[in-house]
C-alpha positions in Angstrom: 14.9 -6.8 -43.1 11.2 -6.9 -44.0 9.1 -3.8 -44.5 6.3 -3.1 -42.1 3.1 -3.4 -44.1 0.6 -2.3 -41.6 0.1 -1.2 -38.0 -2.6 -2.7 -35.9 -3.7 0.2 -33.6 -6.1 -2.0 -31.6 -3.3 -4.3 -30.5 -1.3 -1.3 -29.3 -4.3 0.2 -27.6 -5.2 -3.0 -25.9 -1.6 -3.6 -24.7 -1.4 -0.1 -23.3 -4.8 -0.5 -21.6 -3.8 -3.8 -20.1 -0.6 -2.4 -18.7 -2.2 0.8 -17.4 -5.1 -1.2 -15.7 -3.0 -3.9 -14.2 -3.0 -2.0 -11.0 -6.8 -2.2 -10.9 -6.5 -6.0 -10.8 -3.4 -6.3 -8.6 -4.5 -3.9 -5.9 -7.7 -5.7 -5.0 -5.9 -9.0 -5.2 -3.4 -7.8 -2.7 -6.1 -6.5 -0.4 -8.0 -9.8 -0.6 -4.7 -11.7 0.2 -4.1 -9.4 3.2 -7.6 -10.0 4.5 -7.2 -13.8 4.0 -3.9 -13.8 5.9 -5.5 -11.7 8.7 -8.4 -14.2 9.0 -6.1 -17.2 8.9 -3.7 -15.9 11.5 -6.5 -14.6 13.7 -8.4 -17.9 13.7 -5.5 -20.4 13.6 -2.8 -18.6 15.6 -4.4 -16.1 18.0 -1.5 -13.9 19.1 -2.0 -11.1 21.6 0.7 -8.6 20.9 -0.7 -5.6 22.7 -0.4 -6.7 26.2 2.4 -7.1 26.9 3.5 -5.2 23.7 5.8 -7.3 21.5 7.9 -4.8 19.5 9.0 -7.5 17.1 5.4 -7.7 15.9 4.1 -4.2 16.4 7.0 -2.2 14.8 7.2 -3.8 11.4 3.5 -3.1 10.7 3.6 0.7 10.8 7.1 0.7 9.2 5.8 -1.3 6.2 2.5 0.5 6.0 3.7 4.0 6.2 6.7 3.2 4.1 4.3 2.1 1.4 2.4 5.4 1.8 5.6 7.4 1.5 6.7 5.5 -1.6 3.3 6.0 -3.1 3.4 9.7 -2.5 6.9 10.2 -3.7 6.1 10.7 -7.4 3.4 13.3 -6.4 6.1 15.2 -4.4 8.2 15.5 -7.5 5.3 16.6 -9.7 3.4 18.8 -7.2 5.0 19.7 -3.9 1.6 20.6 -2.3 0.2 17.1 -3.0 3.4 15.5 -1.7 3.2 17.6 1.5 -0.4 16.6 1.9 0.7 12.9 1.8 3.5 13.6 4.3 1.1 15.5 6.6 -1.4 12.6 6.4 1.3 10.1 7.3 2.5 12.2 10.2 -1.1 12.6 11.6 -1.7 8.8 11.3 1.5 8.1 13.1 0.7 10.6 15.8 -2.8 9.2 16.4 -1.4 5.7 16.4 1.1 6.7 19.1 -1.6 8.3 21.2 -3.8 5.2 20.9 -1.0 3.0 21.9 -0.2 5.1 25.0 -3.8 5.0 26.1 -3.9 1.2 25.6 -6.5 1.3 22.8 -4.3 -0.3 20.2 
């Protein structure tokens, strides 16, 4: 086994910085992809799913969206219960307003 002759702190720091900031690159890329899919589907395959309501299209969206919010807030709940409860309260309020809008026919 060879002895380690030196440590390159810049390499370690850059690797750590790259891993920590990967989210800063991936999150906008995911958002741009979502917008692109929305535009493509809206322009090439206009589907009206509000009237009559198609549950096969309407239900997966809030399930995936609020599931992502819940999974994002889960680590906060373990670290700080007040922040976790704020995430849960926000999710409940969003679901409630979404339900009210759907009943009034606005969504």
